[in-house]
VEXDREN-2710 file (C-alpha; in Angstrom, 1 decimal):
% VEXDREN-2710
k/r/px/py/pz
1/MET/-60.7/-73.9/-52.0
2/SER/-57.1/-72.8/-52.9
3/PRO/-54.5/-75.3/-53.6
4/THR/-53.0/-75.6/-50.3
5/THR/-56.3/-75.1/-48.2
6/LEU/-57.6/-78.4/-46.4
7/PRO/-60.4/-79.3/-44.3
8/ALA/-60.1/-78.2/-40.7
9/ALA/-57.7/-80.7/-38.6
10/GLY/-59.7/-83.3/-36.3
11/PRO/-58.4/-84.4/-33.0
12/GLU/-56.8/-87.4/-33.8
13/HIS/-53.1/-87.7/-35.0
14/GLY/-52.6/-87.4/-38.6
15/HIS/-51.7/-90.7/-40.7
16/VAL/-51.0/-91.5/-44.3
17/THR/-52.3/-94.7/-46.0
18/PHE/-50.8/-95.7/-49.3
19/LEU/-53.7/-97.5/-50.8
20/GLY/-53.6/-99.7/-53.9
21/ALA/-56.6/-98.9/-56.0
22/GLY/-56.2/-101.9/-58.6
23/PRO/-56.0/-101.7/-62.2
24/GLY/-59.6/-100.1/-62.7
25/ASP/-62.6/-102.3/-61.4
26/PRO/-63.8/-100.7/-58.1
27/GLY/-64.7/-104.3/-57.2
28/LEU/-61.3/-105.2/-56.7
29/LEU/-60.8/-102.8/-53.8
30/THR/-60.0/-104.9/-50.6
31/LEU/-61.9/-104.6/-47.5
32/ARG/-59.2/-102.7/-45.8
33/ALA/-59.2/-100.2/-48.7
34/VAL/-62.8/-99.4/-48.4
35/GLU/-62.4/-98.9/-44.7
36/ALA/-59.5/-96.6/-45.0
37/LEU/-61.5/-94.5/-47.6
38/ALA/-64.5/-94.4/-45.3
39/ASN/-62.3/-92.6/-42.7
40/ALA/-60.3/-90.5/-45.0
41/ASP/-60.2/-86.6/-44.5
42/VAL/-58.2/-86.1/-47.8
43/LEU/-58.0/-88.3/-50.8
44/VAL/-54.7/-87.8/-53.1
45/ALA/-54.9/-89.6/-56.4
46/GLU/-54.8/-89.2/-60.2
47/HIS/-58.2/-88.5/-61.9
48/GLU/-58.9/-92.0/-63.1
49/VAL/-58.0/-93.3/-59.6
50/LEU/-60.3/-91.0/-57.9
51/ASP/-63.2/-92.2/-60.1
52/VAL/-62.5/-95.8/-58.5
53/VAL/-62.0/-95.0/-54.8
54/ARG/-64.4/-91.8/-54.4
55/GLN/-67.6/-94.0/-54.1
56/HIS/-66.3/-95.4/-50.9
57/ALA/-65.1/-91.9/-49.5
58/ARG/-67.3/-90.1/-46.8
59/SER/-69.1/-86.9/-47.8
60/GLY/-67.2/-83.8/-47.3
61/VAL/-63.8/-85.4/-48.0
62/ALA/-61.1/-83.1/-49.8
63/GLU/-60.0/-84.6/-53.1
64/VAL/-56.5/-83.7/-54.3
65/TYR/-55.6/-84.9/-57.8
66/THR/-52.2/-85.4/-59.2
67/ASP/-51.8/-85.4/-63.0
68/THR/-48.4/-86.8/-64.0
69/GLY/-48.5/-85.8/-67.6
70/PRO/-45.9/-87.3/-69.7
71/GLU/-44.0/-90.3/-68.4
72/PRO/-40.9/-89.6/-66.1
73/ASP/-37.7/-90.4/-67.4
74/ALA/-36.6/-93.8/-66.5
75/VAL/-33.2/-92.6/-65.3
76/SER/-33.7/-89.1/-63.7
77/GLY/-37.2/-89.7/-62.7
78/THR/-38.3/-86.2/-64.1
79/GLY/-41.5/-85.4/-65.9
80/THR/-44.3/-82.8/-65.3
81/PRO/-46.4/-84.0/-62.4
82/GLN/-49.2/-81.7/-61.3
83/LEU/-51.5/-81.4/-58.5
84/ALA/-54.8/-79.5/-57.7
85/VAL/-57.1/-79.5/-55.0
86/VAL/-60.9/-80.3/-55.9
87/ASP/-63.7/-78.9/-53.8
88/GLY/-67.1/-80.1/-55.3
89/ALA/-67.1/-79.2/-59.0
90/SER/-64.4/-76.4/-58.8
91/THR/-60.8/-77.1/-59.5
92/THR/-57.8/-74.7/-58.8
93/ALA/-54.8/-74.2/-60.8
94/ALA/-52.1/-76.8/-60.8
95/LEU/-48.9/-76.7/-58.7
96/PRO/-45.8/-78.2/-60.3
97/ALA/-43.6/-80.8/-59.1
98/VAL/-44.4/-84.1/-57.8
99/ARG/-42.5/-83.3/-54.5
100/ASP/-45.5/-80.9/-53.8
101/ALA/-47.7/-83.9/-53.6
102/ALA/-45.4/-85.6/-50.9
103/HIS/-45.4/-82.2/-49.0
104/LEU/-48.9/-81.8/-49.1
105/VAL/-49.5/-85.4/-47.9
106/MET/-47.2/-84.9/-45.1
107/GLU/-48.6/-81.4/-44.1
108/ALA/-52.1/-82.8/-43.9
109/ALA/-50.9/-85.8/-41.7
110/ARG/-49.1/-83.4/-39.4
111/SER/-52.0/-81.3/-38.9
112/GLY/-54.1/-84.4/-37.7
113/ARG/-55.7/-85.4/-40.9
114/ARG/-56.1/-88.8/-42.1
115/VAL/-54.9/-89.0/-45.7
116/VAL/-55.3/-91.5/-48.2
117/ARG/-52.7/-91.5/-51.1
118/ALA/-54.4/-93.8/-53.7
119/VAL/-52.4/-95.2/-56.7
120/SER/-53.3/-97.5/-59.6
121/GLY/-52.4/-101.2/-59.1
122/ASP/-50.4/-101.7/-56.0
123/PRO/-48.3/-98.9/-54.0
124/GLY/-45.3/-101.1/-54.1
125/LEU/-44.9/-101.0/-57.7
126/ASP/-45.4/-97.3/-58.0
127/ALA/-42.2/-95.1/-57.9
128/TYR/-43.9/-92.0/-56.8
129/ALA/-45.6/-93.9/-54.0
130/ALA/-42.3/-95.2/-52.8
131/GLU/-40.7/-91.8/-52.9
132/GLU/-43.4/-90.4/-50.8
133/MET/-43.3/-93.3/-48.4
134/LEU/-39.4/-92.5/-47.7
135/ALA/-40.4/-88.7/-47.4
136/CYS/-43.0/-89.7/-44.7
137/ALA/-40.5/-92.1/-43.0
138/ALA/-37.7/-89.3/-43.1
139/ALA/-40.2/-86.8/-41.6
140/GLY/-41.6/-89.2/-38.8
141/VAL/-45.1/-89.3/-40.4
142/PRO/-47.0/-92.4/-39.6
143/PHE/-48.2/-94.4/-42.6
144/GLU/-49.4/-97.8/-43.5
145/VAL/-49.6/-99.5/-47.0
146/VAL/-52.7/-101.3/-48.3
147/PRO/-51.8/-103.6/-51.2
148/GLY/-53.8/-103.6/-54.3
149/VAL/-54.2/-105.8/-57.3
150/ALA/-51.4/-105.3/-59.8
151/ALA/-52.4/-104.6/-63.4
152/ALA/-49.8/-107.1/-64.5
153/VAL/-51.8/-109.8/-62.6
154/GLY/-55.3/-108.5/-62.6
155/VAL/-55.7/-107.5/-66.3
156/PRO/-54.7/-111.0/-67.7
157/ALA/-57.2/-112.6/-65.2
158/TYR/-60.0/-110.3/-66.6
159/ALA/-58.8/-111.1/-70.1
160/GLY/-59.1/-115.0/-69.6
161/VAL/-55.4/-115.5/-70.0
162/PRO/-54.0/-117.5/-66.9
163/LEU/-50.2/-116.9/-66.4
164/ARG/-49.4/-120.5/-65.4
165/ASP/-50.5/-123.9/-66.4
166/ALA/-50.4/-127.3/-64.6
167/GLN/-46.8/-127.7/-65.3
168/GLY/-45.9/-124.4/-63.4
169/ALA/-44.4/-122.4/-66.3
170/ASP/-41.9/-119.6/-65.2
171/VAL/-43.6/-115.9/-65.3
172/ARG/-41.5/-112.8/-66.0
173/PHE/-42.8/-109.3/-65.5
174/VAL/-41.3/-106.6/-67.9
175/ASP/-42.1/-102.7/-68.0
176/ALA/-41.0/-102.0/-71.6
177/ARG/-40.8/-98.4/-70.8
178/THR/-37.9/-99.0/-68.6
179/ALA/-36.4/-102.4/-69.6
180/SER/-32.8/-102.8/-70.4
181/ASP/-31.1/-104.8/-73.4
182/ARG/-30.0/-107.4/-70.7
183/CYS/-33.7/-107.6/-69.5
184/TRP/-35.0/-108.4/-72.9
185/THR/-32.1/-110.9/-73.5
186/GLU/-33.0/-112.6/-70.4
187/VAL/-36.8/-113.0/-71.1
188/GLY/-36.1/-113.7/-74.7
189/ALA/-33.9/-116.7/-73.6
190/SER/-36.7/-117.9/-71.4
191/ASP/-39.4/-120.3/-72.5
192/GLY/-41.9/-119.2/-69.6
193/THR/-44.8/-116.7/-69.8
194/VAL/-43.8/-112.9/-70.2
195/VAL/-46.1/-110.0/-69.0
196/VAL/-45.4/-106.9/-70.6
197/SER/-46.4/-103.4/-69.4
198/THR/-46.3/-101.0/-72.2
199/THR/-48.4/-98.7/-74.5
200/LEU/-50.6/-99.5/-77.4
201/ASP/-48.2/-97.9/-79.9
202/ALA/-45.3/-99.5/-78.4
203/VAL/-46.6/-103.2/-78.5
204/GLY/-45.0/-103.9/-81.9
205/ALA/-41.6/-102.6/-80.7
206/ALA/-42.0/-104.8/-77.5
207/ALA/-42.7/-107.6/-79.7
208/GLY/-39.8/-107.1/-81.9
209/GLU/-37.6/-107.0/-78.7
210/LEU/-38.5/-110.5/-77.7
211/VAL/-38.1/-111.9/-81.2
212/SER/-34.6/-110.3/-81.6
213/ALA/-33.8/-111.9/-78.0
214/GLY/-34.7/-115.4/-79.3
215/ARG/-38.5/-115.9/-79.0
216/LYS/-40.2/-117.5/-82.0
217/PRO/-42.4/-115.1/-84.1
218/ASP/-45.1/-117.5/-84.0
219/THR/-45.4/-117.4/-79.9
220/PRO/-48.9/-116.6/-78.9
221/MET/-49.6/-113.1/-77.7
222/THR/-52.5/-111.2/-76.3
223/VAL/-53.1/-107.4/-75.7
224/THR/-55.4/-106.0/-73.4
225/VAL/-56.2/-102.3/-73.1
226/ALA/-58.5/-100.6/-70.3
227/GLY/-58.3/-104.1/-68.5
228/THR/-60.7/-104.8/-65.9
229/THR/-63.2/-101.9/-66.8
230/THR/-66.1/-102.3/-69.4
231/ARG/-64.1/-100.5/-72.0
232/GLN/-61.6/-103.5/-71.9
233/ARG/-60.5/-104.9/-75.4
234/THR/-58.3/-107.8/-76.0
235/TRP/-56.5/-108.9/-79.1
236/THR/-54.9/-112.2/-79.8
237/ALA/-52.1/-112.8/-82.2
238/THR/-48.4/-113.8/-82.2
239/LEU/-45.2/-111.8/-81.9
240/GLY/-44.9/-111.8/-85.6
241/THR/-48.4/-110.8/-86.4
242/ILE/-49.6/-108.3/-83.4
243/ALA/-48.6/-105.1/-85.2
244/GLN/-50.6/-105.9/-88.4
245/THR/-53.4/-107.2/-85.9
246/LEU/-53.9/-103.8/-84.3
247/LYS/-53.5/-101.9/-87.6
248/GLN/-56.3/-104.2/-89.1
249/ALA/-58.5/-103.3/-86.0
250/LYS/-58.1/-99.8/-86.7
251/VAL/-56.6/-98.8/-83.2
252/LEU/-53.3/-97.9/-84.6
253/PRO/-52.2/-95.3/-85.5
254/SER/-54.5/-93.5/-83.1
255/PRO/-54.4/-90.5/-80.8
256/GLU/-54.8/-92.9/-78.0
257/GLY/-51.6/-94.9/-78.9
258/GLY/-50.2/-93.8/-75.5
259/ARG/-52.6/-95.9/-73.7
260/PRO/-51.4/-98.4/-71.1
261/VAL/-51.6/-102.0/-72.2
262/ILE/-50.8/-105.5/-70.7
263/ALA/-49.3/-108.0/-73.0
264/VAL/-49.0/-111.7/-72.1
265/VAL/-46.6/-113.6/-74.4
266/GLY/-45.8/-117.5/-74.2
267/GLU/-46.8/-120.9/-75.3
268/ARG/-47.9/-121.9/-71.9
269/SER/-50.1/-118.7/-71.0
270/ALA/-53.2/-120.2/-72.3
271/ALA/-53.5/-117.3/-74.9
272/ALA/-54.7/-120.1/-77.3
273/GLN/-57.7/-121.0/-74.9
274/ARG/-58.7/-117.3/-74.5
275/GLU/-62.1/-118.0/-76.5
276/GLN/-63.0/-120.6/-73.7
277/LEU/-61.5/-118.6/-70.8
278/SER/-62.8/-115.1/-71.8
279/TRP/-65.2/-114.9/-68.7
280/PHE/-65.4/-111.0/-68.5
281/GLU/-65.5/-109.7/-72.2
282/SER/-68.0/-112.4/-73.0
283/LYS/-70.7/-111.3/-70.6
284/PRO/-74.0/-110.7/-72.3
285/LEU/-74.2/-106.9/-72.1
286/PHE/-70.3/-106.2/-72.0
287/GLY/-69.7/-102.8/-72.8
288/TRP/-73.4/-101.7/-73.4
289/ARG/-74.4/-98.4/-72.3
290/VAL/-77.8/-98.7/-70.8
291/LEU/-80.0/-95.9/-70.2
292/VAL/-82.0/-96.4/-67.0
293/PRO/-84.9/-93.7/-66.7
294/ARG/-84.6/-93.7/-63.0
295/THR/-83.0/-91.8/-60.2
296/LYS/-79.8/-93.2/-58.7
297/GLU/-81.9/-94.1/-55.4
298/GLN/-84.5/-95.9/-57.5
299/ALA/-82.3/-97.8/-59.9
300/ALA/-79.5/-98.8/-57.2
301/SER/-80.3/-102.4/-57.3
302/LEU/-81.1/-102.4/-61.1
303/SER/-77.9/-100.8/-62.0
304/ASP/-75.9/-103.4/-59.8
305/GLN/-77.8/-106.1/-61.9
306/LEU/-77.0/-104.5/-65.1
307/ARG/-73.2/-104.3/-64.1
308/SER/-73.2/-108.0/-63.4
309/TYR/-73.9/-108.5/-67.0
310/GLY/-71.1/-106.3/-68.2
311/ALA/-73.3/-103.2/-68.8
312/VAL/-72.6/-99.5/-68.1
313/PRO/-75.8/-98.2/-66.6
314/HIS/-76.5/-94.5/-67.0
315/GLU/-79.5/-93.2/-64.8
316/VAL/-81.4/-90.2/-65.9
317/PRO/-84.5/-89.3/-63.8
318/THR/-87.6/-88.7/-65.8
319/ILE/-89.9/-87.4/-62.9
320/ALA/-89.3/-85.2/-60.1
321/VAL/-91.1/-85.5/-56.7
322/GLU/-92.9/-82.5/-55.2
323/PRO/-95.2/-82.3/-52.0
324/PRO/-99.0/-82.8/-52.4
325/ARG/-101.0/-79.5/-53.5
326/THR/-103.2/-80.2/-50.1
327/PRO/-101.2/-81.6/-47.4
328/GLN/-103.9/-81.5/-44.9
329/GLN/-104.9/-85.1/-45.9
330/MET/-101.5/-86.5/-45.3
331/GLU/-101.4/-84.6/-41.9
332/ARG/-104.7/-86.2/-40.8
333/ALA/-103.4/-89.7/-41.7
334/VAL/-99.9/-89.3/-39.9
335/LYS/-101.9/-88.2/-36.8
336/GLY/-104.1/-91.1/-37.1
337/LEU/-101.1/-93.4/-37.5
338/VAL/-100.0/-92.2/-34.1
339/THR/-103.5/-92.4/-32.4
340/GLY/-104.0/-96.1/-33.6
341/ARG/-106.4/-95.5/-36.5
342/TYR/-104.6/-98.1/-38.7
343/GLU/-103.7/-101.8/-38.4
344/TRP/-101.6/-101.6/-41.5
345/ILE/-99.4/-99.1/-43.5
346/ALA/-98.1/-100.1/-46.9
347/PHE/-95.5/-98.4/-48.7
348/THR/-95.3/-98.7/-52.6
349/SER/-92.3/-96.9/-53.2
350/VAL/-89.1/-95.5/-51.8
351/ASN/-90.6/-91.7/-52.3
352/ALA/-93.6/-93.0/-50.0
353/VAL/-91.1/-93.8/-47.1
354/LYS/-89.4/-90.4/-47.8
355/ALA/-92.6/-88.4/-47.7
356/VAL/-93.8/-90.2/-44.4
357/ARG/-90.3/-89.7/-43.0
358/GLU/-90.3/-85.9/-43.7
359/LYS/-93.8/-85.6/-42.2
360/PHE/-92.5/-87.5/-39.0
361/GLU/-89.5/-85.3/-38.7
362/GLU/-91.8/-82.2/-39.1
363/TYR/-93.9/-83.4/-36.1
364/GLY/-90.8/-84.4/-34.1
365/LEU/-91.3/-88.3/-34.5
366/ASP/-89.2/-91.1/-35.2
367/ALA/-89.7/-94.8/-36.0
368/ARG/-91.1/-95.5/-32.6
369/ALA/-94.4/-94.1/-33.8
370/PHE/-94.9/-97.5/-35.8
371/ALA/-95.2/-99.5/-32.6
372/GLY/-98.2/-101.9/-32.8
373/ILE/-98.7/-101.2/-36.6
374/LYS/-98.0/-103.8/-39.2
375/VAL/-95.8/-102.3/-42.1
376/ALA/-95.6/-103.7/-45.7
377/ALA/-93.1/-102.8/-48.3
378/VAL/-93.8/-103.5/-52.0
379/GLY/-90.1/-104.6/-52.6
380/GLU/-86.5/-104.8/-51.7
381/GLN/-85.4/-101.3/-52.3
382/THR/-88.6/-100.0/-50.4
383/ALA/-87.7/-102.1/-47.5
384/LYS/-84.2/-101.1/-47.4
385/ALA/-85.3/-97.4/-47.0
386/LEU/-87.6/-98.7/-44.2
387/ILE/-84.8/-100.2/-42.7
388/ALA/-82.6/-97.1/-42.9
389/PHE/-85.6/-95.3/-41.2
390/GLY/-85.3/-97.7/-38.3
391/VAL/-88.5/-99.8/-39.4
392/LYS/-88.3/-103.5/-40.2
393/PRO/-91.3/-104.4/-42.5
394/ASP/-93.6/-107.3/-41.7
395/LEU/-94.5/-108.0/-45.0
396/VAL/-92.6/-108.1/-48.4
397/PRO/-93.7/-110.0/-51.3
398/SER/-92.3/-113.5/-51.6
399/GLY/-92.7/-113.3/-55.4
400/GLU/-93.2/-110.6/-57.8
401/GLN/-92.2/-107.2/-56.4
402/SER/-95.2/-105.2/-57.4
403/ALA/-98.8/-104.2/-56.1
404/ALA/-100.1/-107.5/-57.4
405/GLY/-97.4/-109.4/-55.7
406/LEU/-98.1/-107.6/-52.4
407/LEU/-101.7/-108.7/-52.7
408/GLU/-100.6/-112.3/-53.2
409/ASP/-99.2/-112.4/-49.7
410/TRP/-101.5/-110.0/-48.1
411/PRO/-103.8/-111.7/-45.4
412/PRO/-107.6/-111.0/-45.7
413/TYR/-109.3/-108.9/-42.9
414/ASP/-110.2/-111.2/-39.9
415/PRO/-112.4/-109.5/-37.2
416/VAL/-111.2/-112.0/-34.7
417/PHE/-107.6/-111.2/-35.2
418/ASP/-107.4/-107.7/-36.4
419/PRO/-108.8/-105.2/-33.9
420/ILE/-108.8/-102.5/-36.6
421/ASP/-109.8/-102.8/-40.4
422/ARG/-108.2/-99.8/-41.9
423/VAL/-104.9/-99.6/-43.9
424/PHE/-103.0/-96.3/-44.5
425/LEU/-101.7/-96.3/-48.2
426/PRO/-99.4/-93.2/-48.7
427/ARG/-98.8/-93.0/-52.5
428/ALA/-98.1/-91.1/-55.7
429/ASP/-100.8/-88.9/-57.3
430/ILE/-100.7/-91.0/-60.4
431/ALA/-100.6/-94.5/-58.8
432/THR/-103.0/-97.1/-60.2
433/GLU/-105.9/-98.5/-58.3
434/THR/-104.7/-102.0/-58.3
435/LEU/-103.6/-102.3/-54.7
436/VAL/-106.7/-100.3/-53.2
437/ALA/-109.2/-102.5/-55.2
438/GLY/-107.4/-105.7/-54.1
439/LEU/-107.2/-104.6/-50.5
440/ILE/-110.9/-103.8/-50.3
441/GLU/-111.7/-107.2/-51.9
442/LEU/-109.7/-108.9/-49.2
443/GLY/-112.2/-106.9/-46.5
444/TRP/-109.8/-103.9/-45.6
445/GLU/-110.8/-100.4/-45.4
446/VAL/-108.3/-98.1/-47.3
447/ASP/-107.2/-94.5/-46.6
448/ASP/-105.6/-93.9/-50.2
449/VAL/-103.5/-90.6/-49.4
450/THR/-101.7/-88.6/-51.7
451/ALA/-98.1/-88.6/-50.1
452/TYR/-96.4/-86.8/-53.1
453/ARG/-96.8/-85.7/-56.6
454/THR/-94.9/-86.8/-59.6
455/VAL/-94.0/-84.3/-62.2
456/ARG/-91.9/-84.4/-65.2
457/ALA/-88.2/-84.0/-64.4
458/SER/-85.8/-81.3/-66.0
459/PRO/-84.1/-82.2/-69.2
460/PRO/-80.8/-84.3/-68.6
461/PRO/-77.5/-82.5/-69.9
462/ALA/-76.9/-81.8/-73.7
463/GLU/-74.5/-84.5/-73.9
464/THR/-77.0/-87.0/-72.8
465/ARG/-79.8/-85.8/-75.0
466/GLU/-77.5/-85.9/-77.9
467/ALA/-76.3/-89.6/-77.0
468/ILE/-80.1/-90.6/-76.6
469/LYS/-81.2/-89.1/-80.0
470/GLY/-77.8/-90.0/-81.8
471/GLY/-77.8/-93.7/-80.9
472/GLY/-75.1/-93.3/-78.1
473/PHE/-76.9/-95.7/-75.9
474/ASP/-77.2/-99.3/-76.6
475/ALA/-80.5/-100.1/-74.9
476/VAL/-82.9/-98.3/-72.7
477/LEU/-85.1/-100.0/-69.9
478/PHE/-88.6/-98.4/-69.8
479/THR/-90.3/-99.3/-66.2
480/SER/-93.5/-97.7/-67.0
481/SER/-95.5/-95.7/-69.6
482/SER/-94.8/-92.6/-67.7
483/THR/-90.8/-93.2/-68.2
484/VAL/-91.6/-93.4/-72.0
485/ARG/-93.7/-90.4/-72.2
486/ASN/-91.3/-88.3/-69.9
487/LEU/-88.1/-89.5/-71.5
488/VAL/-89.2/-88.7/-74.9
489/GLY/-90.6/-85.4/-73.6
490/ILE/-87.5/-84.3/-71.8
491/ALA/-84.7/-86.0/-74.1
492/GLY/-86.2/-86.9/-77.5
493/LYS/-86.7/-90.2/-79.0
494/PRO/-84.2/-92.8/-78.7
495/HIS/-82.3/-93.8/-82.0
496/ASN/-83.3/-96.7/-83.9
497/VAL/-80.3/-98.7/-83.3
498/THR/-81.0/-98.5/-79.5
499/VAL/-82.6/-101.7/-78.2
500/ILE/-85.9/-100.9/-76.5
501/ALA/-86.7/-102.9/-73.5
502/CYS/-90.1/-102.7/-71.8
503/ILE/-91.5/-104.1/-68.4
504/GLY/-95.0/-105.2/-69.8
505/PRO/-97.6/-104.9/-72.5
506/ALA/-99.0/-101.5/-71.4
507/THR/-95.4/-99.9/-71.4
508/ALA/-94.8/-101.5/-74.7
509/LYS/-97.9/-100.2/-76.1
510/THR/-96.8/-96.6/-75.2
511/ALA/-93.5/-97.0/-76.6
512/GLU/-95.0/-98.2/-80.0
513/GLU/-97.3/-95.1/-79.9
514/HIS/-94.3/-92.9/-79.6
515/GLY/-92.8/-94.5/-82.8
516/LEU/-90.5/-96.9/-80.9
517/ARG/-89.8/-100.5/-81.8
518/VAL/-89.9/-102.5/-78.9
519/ASP/-87.1/-105.4/-79.0
520/VAL/-87.4/-106.9/-75.4
521/MET/-90.5/-107.6/-73.0
522/ALA/-90.1/-108.8/-69.6
523/PRO/-91.9/-112.1/-68.9
524/GLU/-93.3/-110.9/-65.7
525/PRO/-93.7/-107.0/-64.5
526/SER/-90.4/-106.9/-62.7
527/VAL/-87.5/-104.6/-63.0
528/HIS/-85.0/-107.4/-62.4
529/LYS/-86.8/-109.6/-64.7
530/LEU/-86.8/-106.9/-67.3
531/ALA/-82.8/-106.7/-66.8
532/GLU/-82.7/-110.4/-67.1
533/ALA/-84.8/-110.4/-70.4
534/LEU/-82.2/-107.7/-71.8
535/ALA/-79.3/-109.8/-70.9
536/ASP/-80.8/-113.0/-72.6
537/PHE/-81.4/-110.7/-75.6
538/GLY/-77.7/-109.7/-75.6
539/LEU/-76.5/-113.2/-75.0
540/ARG/-78.5/-114.5/-78.2
541/ARG/-77.3/-111.7/-80.3
542/ARG/-73.5/-112.5/-79.3
543/ALA/-74.3/-116.1/-80.0
544/ALA/-75.6/-115.4/-83.4
545/ALA/-72.6/-113.1/-84.4
546/VAL/-70.1/-115.8/-83.2
547/GLU/-71.9/-118.4/-85.1
548/ALA/-72.1/-116.5/-88.2
549/GLY/-68.4/-115.6/-87.8
550/ASP/-69.0/-111.9/-87.6
551/PRO/-67.4/-109.6/-84.9
552/VAL/-69.3/-109.1/-81.8
553/THR/-70.5/-105.6/-81.7
554/ARG/-72.7/-103.4/-79.4
555/PRO/-75.9/-102.0/-81.0
556/SER/-74.5/-98.4/-80.9
557/GLU/-71.6/-99.4/-83.0
558/ARG/-74.1/-100.0/-86.0
559/ARG/-74.9/-96.4/-86.4
560/PRO/-73.1/-94.4/-89.2
561/GLY/-69.7/-93.1/-88.1
562/ALA/-69.7/-94.9/-84.9
563/ARG/-66.5/-96.8/-85.4
564/ARG/-64.8/-93.7/-86.6
565/ARG/-65.8/-91.8/-83.6
566/ARG/-65.1/-94.6/-81.2
567/SER/-61.5/-95.1/-82.3
568/THR/-60.9/-91.4/-81.1
569/THR/-62.5/-91.5/-77.8
END
């Protein structure tokens, strides 16, 4: 796709939505923002903003990134903005001048496309967005504005620094990159809270400006980088000590000195209480890179749970799914499903649902073929896959989401109430016999059918393999013995600083046989209990470091050279 090529125009009139993407956490997008993204034909944003919004965009949307390069001059507004259109993984050459972005936005809208122009924070605080709004207004291009959470407000909230106290302190906002001498004099004369937008290497200069303008050197100050993301880091000091604090933390001097930060200054800004109010950075797994040896589809709810603990999940498939070598057994079972051979069908995985659905589509069938048949799902994700297929399961375990949990709730065969005594069980070729044996014990006949085969997946990218073996991951969750064997087989053995968490004794035994030290064991065989157990481990580890007066670090930071590498990434 060339830089000026866009998707074919639709029948609707074009429209531009200037959308605030917030300071970095995708969870801060508004409901209106998500709705606008779902309907967009074209997304225009900087790289980091695209990373925030693209998960809510529909498939096939054209992505146009703008790279503003050096900061524009405060007076002339000049700089080196760039834009390029992205089609899948390919990126075209960049076109100069920010006005090209405004032109492309209007061109796309005029030809009937719905354009979302996404910016960091709030559009009302973005100079380029304001310029593009004026251009749209002058050209008669319809547009709307969807506000977003401004970094100057959102970042302090995530850093645990309320901007006002019960007495209602005055709050001033300053952009240090454009602030005049008069601005510094005014905020220096005030005794209220000052929120300063600046860069990491300019924090000391901003602190000096405030002291020169009348603020006391012992005034509390917090500085937060990468706010609202799992890379967030906050330092607490005073106006007089912040430069030395950052130097001791070895973040300055640094190639990343130009990174934006939000600093909060003031006696009444609650900076002194940050240890009690730091709800985000004190999450049990904050910033931990956790390896999940499952596909994105299988790991969806588990990854969401890990994110709620502050972790950064990284899914790596260790198995691939292939059709059975002899499909005749599956074909007979599906025909039996239609002709009334079964009372129940039990799905023990999302892959089983997918295999049956594909066979249905092959025969021209749909969810109506399940009429009169009771349907069981082993857990929430399998149930969701069935609902997406148009089938609401009759039975989902009320307790543990496993074969054992399913058997706990499964009714025994009753010849009076059950006209048919047979269960269709489509499964993987390597599935255990727990469910089959349990159903037979309950009086049921079982057609145990191989619906799909599991084979070892292809190796992950070299970067991931190096991170696994080199200690780049803080923890790995093993949900079965096969995930241990397959991960070691395709990517190598995790580094000894990596925390190893296993779902049960059998998986732990396999891990130990591969030379791994097992640190965490789930109290029961459930992926969600496994994630909880890892969070408890992280919480105890954090508490021990705080009690000992040691810095709270991630496991991967213990490996040789980790701190040096982190400071340059």
